[in-house]
N, C-alpha and C positions, 0 to 999 in steps of 0.2 A: 505493500499499500504506499509505504515511504517511496520506493522507487516511482512508481505512477505519478505521486504527487510532484516530485521531483523532477519529472517529465513535465507536468504541468507548467511549472513555472519558467521553465524553460521557454516551451510554446508562447507563454502570456510574452516573453520580451521579443521572440520573433516576430510575432505579428502587430508587435508594437515599434518594429523597425521604422526609423524615417526613410520618404522618399520623396522629401523635399519640405519647401516651409512650412509647417503647420500640419503635414501630413503623414499619415503612416500605412505601413503595409496594408493591413486588412481595417485598423483599427478608423481611421479618418482617410480615405484613398486620397479625396478630393475628386473625386469623379463622379459622372452620371450612373448609376448603376440600375438594371432593371429588378423589378420586384425580386424576383428569385435570387440573385446575386447577392443582393442587400440583405435577404433572409437567412441567406448563407454566411455572407460576412460576419453579422451579427450573432450569429449561432456559434460560429467557431469563437469569437471573441468572447462571448459570455462561459462559453465551457472552458477555455483556457485561462481565465482568469486567474493571476497568479498569486492574489490576496484571499482567495479561498482556498486556494493549495497550501499556503503558509500558515491559515489557521488551523488547517487538518493536522498538519507537523506540530502546533504547539497542544494540540488535546492529544495528539498519538507520543510526544513527549513527556506528557503528563500521565498517560496511563504506563509506558512502559516504563519509566524511571520509580515509578509508584511499585508496579509490580516487581521492580527488581529489588526494592527496600524492603516491600513486604515479607521477603524472606525470611527478615526477622522480625518477631513481634513483639521484642522490646526495645524502643527506642534508646539511642546512647549517646554519648559525646563521641565515642570512638567511632560509632558508625556513622555521625553526621561530618563528621571530619574527612572520614575515608568517602562520603558520596560527594563532598565538594572537591576532595582532590584528584578522584575518577573524574569528575565533570571538565575539571581543567585541563587534565593530561588527553581525555578525549576529545576537546573542542581546538586548545589553543596550536596544538604542533600541524594540523592542517590548515589553521586560519592563517600562523605563520608562513607557513611554504606557499599556499595561495598568492597572500598578498607580496611577498618575492617576488614569484612570477610576474604578476599583475604590474609591479613596479618594473621589474626588466623589461617587459613588453612594450610600455609605454616611454620608456628611456630611449629603445630602440626604433620607436616611432617619432621621437625627437619633441619629446617632453621633457621639462625640468622639473623633477620632483624632491623637496626637500624630506633631508632623513629623516626629520621631526615628521611628518607627516605621515612617512613609510612606518615609521614606529610606534604612532597612535593609531594607525589602522591595525598591526600587529596587532594592538594590545585591545583592541575593540572600542578606542576612545573615539574613534571618529573612523565613518565608513567609506570616505568622499573617493576612494581609488576601487571598491568594488561595493556599489549600494546595496547589493542582496545583503550584507551580511548586518543590516538593522535586524533582522531575524534572529541573528546569534546574539545580537547584544542582549534582546529579550531573553533568549535561551540561560544567558546568564544570571541575567536579574530574577529570574523563573528558580533558580535554583534554592534559595531560602523558602519561597513561597512554596512548592512540592514538598520538600522536606517538613516545613510547618503542616502542610494538611495530611502528610502521611500521617506525621504524631499525634494528631488530632484524631484520625479516622481508623488507626492501625487495632485498638484498644475497644474500640465500637460502642463507646460509652455514651450516655445520651449527651452529655455535656460536649464531649470530643465532636461529635456528630452536628450536634447545633452550631458550635463554633466555626465548622469547616461550612456549613452551609452559609452561613451569616458572612464570612470571608469572600465566597463565591458570588453570593446578592449584592454585596458592597462593591465588589469589581467590576459587577455587571452593571448596576448604577451608575456609578461612576463613566463606565465609558460613554454614555449618553450625554456628557455635558464637555462639550467642545473647549470653555473658557478653563477646566482643569487638565484638557489635554496640551493648550499651550503655554500654562503655568510650566507642567512638569517637563514639555520639551520632548528631544527625543531620546530614546527609542517610544513609537507610538504604545505607549501604555493602554489602550483602549482596547486592545487584545488579550491582554494580562488574564482576564477570566479563564479564556480558554485552556490554560493549563488547568486549573482546577475540574475542570469537566474530565480531563483524561483522568485526574486522582481518584476522581467517585468512581469513573466507569472500571477504575482496577480495583477497587475492594467490594466491588458488586458479587452478590453472591452467584449470579447468572441461572438460577434455578428456572426463573420464567422461558429466557431465552433458550437453554436446555431443553426445555419440553415443547418445544417447537417442531415442525416437521420439516425437512427439506424444502418442501414447495412454500411453507410459511416464511420461512426465512429468506426464500427466492423474492417472495414478494414485498416481503419488509426489507431487504436491500433496494429491491427497484422504489419503491415510493422514498425512500430516503435519499438514494442517488441523484432521482427526480427532483426533489425539494433542495437538496443540497446545488444542484448546477442551475435551477431556477430563481434561488432566493434574490439574485443579482438584476435578470431583468425585469422581475416582478416587484422588488423593491426597491432599485436604483444602486448604480456600485457605489455611493458612498453611504448607501443607509448604515446606521447603527443596528437597526432591526435584521439588514440583511446579515451582518456578521454574525450576530448571535444565532440565527438560522443556521448560518454554516457550522457556530460550532456544536450546537446540539445536534444537526444531522452526522458531523464528524463522532461524535459520541456514540450515537446509535449505531451507526455503521461498525467500529470498532468495536461493540459491545456483542453485537450480531456475529461478526467474524470470532472473538476471542471463545465466547460461550455458546453459539449455537451450533446446530450439527452441520456437518458441512454440504452445502447446497453446489448446484450446478453452475452459478455464478461467481462462485469465488474457486472454481478452476484455473482460470488464468493466473490467481495469485500464488498456484502451487506449481506453476510451469519453472523449470532450474533459469529462464532468461528473467523472470519476474524475480525471484531471489537474486539474482547477481545484481540487477539494478538498483535493488534495496541495499545492496549490502555495498554499493557504490555511490548510495544516493546522496550522501554527506558532501563528498570531495565533487561529485558532480554538479552540486549546488553550486558549493563553492567555485568552480570554474565555468562553468557555462557560458555566464555573462563575458567571460574573454574571450569565447571563439565568435561571439557575435559583433563583439565590440568593433573591429575593420569596417563593416559594412554598417554602424551605426554612425560610426564616423566619416563614412565616405557614401551618403547616400547615393552619390550619381551612380554609384555601381549596380544598384536596385534601380535605378530610373533604367540606365543601359540595358539591364535584362526584359524590363518590361516595354519602354518603349522602342527601343532599338532591335532587341532580339523577337519581342513579340509574345514573349509568354505570358499566360494570365499571372494575375495577385496571387492565387491560391497555389498555384506550379510554382510560383519563386518561395513562397514560404514554406513551403513541404520541401522544396531542396535546401534553401536554408537551415529548414528545421533537423534534415538528416546530415547533412554536412556536418553543422555544428554539433550536433551530439555526437556522432563519431568520434572529433577531434575532442570534445570535452569527456567522454568516456575513457577515453586512451590515457588522458591526463589524470582522472579519477582514478583508475586502476593501478597507476603509477602511485599517485599519492596515497592509495588506502592500502599498498601491499610496503611500500618503504617508507610511509611517516604517520598514518593513523596506526598501523598496529604497531610497530615500534613505540610508539606515543603512548599506546594503553598500558603495554609491559613497562615502559618507564614508570606510569602511573602506578602499576601494581606495587613494584618496589619500593618509591617512595612512600607509599601507603605503608609498607612493612616496617619502614624504617622510622615514619613519623606516629605511626599509630601503631605501636605493635599489641599484639593482643596476647592474653594468656591462651596457653596450652588447651584443647578441648579436654574435658574429664578432670 
């Protein structure tokens, strides 16, 4: 699921690729279109919207991390420290490597980038070199939130559940206030509540979902997928209600996949290619924009393909997506094997040194 979401984010940046002043490849072509083409363009843009895919990432992060923490039913300072260290070493090695490649590529293209800017981007203080990293800023800020939610929910006491619901509802209510967003600045904290939805999903019993038949799961998956992808056109691209619907649908989709019986609509997620994409999704997310930056900076290339070569815009978008994805996946595979995995192993050694645990028994 994470791999599919990463592909949607990349596709969203492809369809937004500029083709002139105030025009995009599919988002705002600036030309007269027949009704069928206009409908097709709008449908594609709605379906590959990057924000809804990132919101899905946030819900999934809350779910996966809380499930991992829930292996221990007694929270402790040692566990909290291990959790924080693990997240740092899970995210930062790949981030530092990716920013290094972005800086080299931009320098080769003739840009002058101050070292301070590079270091700030590597530390996630700034995201000017790779704009998609705003979501990773939010992932870092979610570390204490997710641990707090786990700490409140794992004991399943009335007080803990009440407080966790209060935190989630407060974050949802705050997301509707633009004044608070402006005051807090970047990253956009109005999506912060999405992590809590994943936390609730992780501690759910799943009894109801497990009693569903595969056919019922298929129907439920179809309903929530339709709601997930139609929230944008029905409620508006910038609607706060739309983001809430996206988060709730992500919660339900993850719940059905985690606790329901295996259904035919999920067969695609069991394919080895889907697993491979999921494994590379983090690095792919980091590198995908680097592979389309040349056409973003030189829209005349896309204009040449459309006007001089005579290719339809949909074909140009598909070609750009396929080529950029192939290059980004090659970089992601390199980063996963030689940066991500060594970083995770280094984090494990650091945790063992800094947070020693008494031997079992």
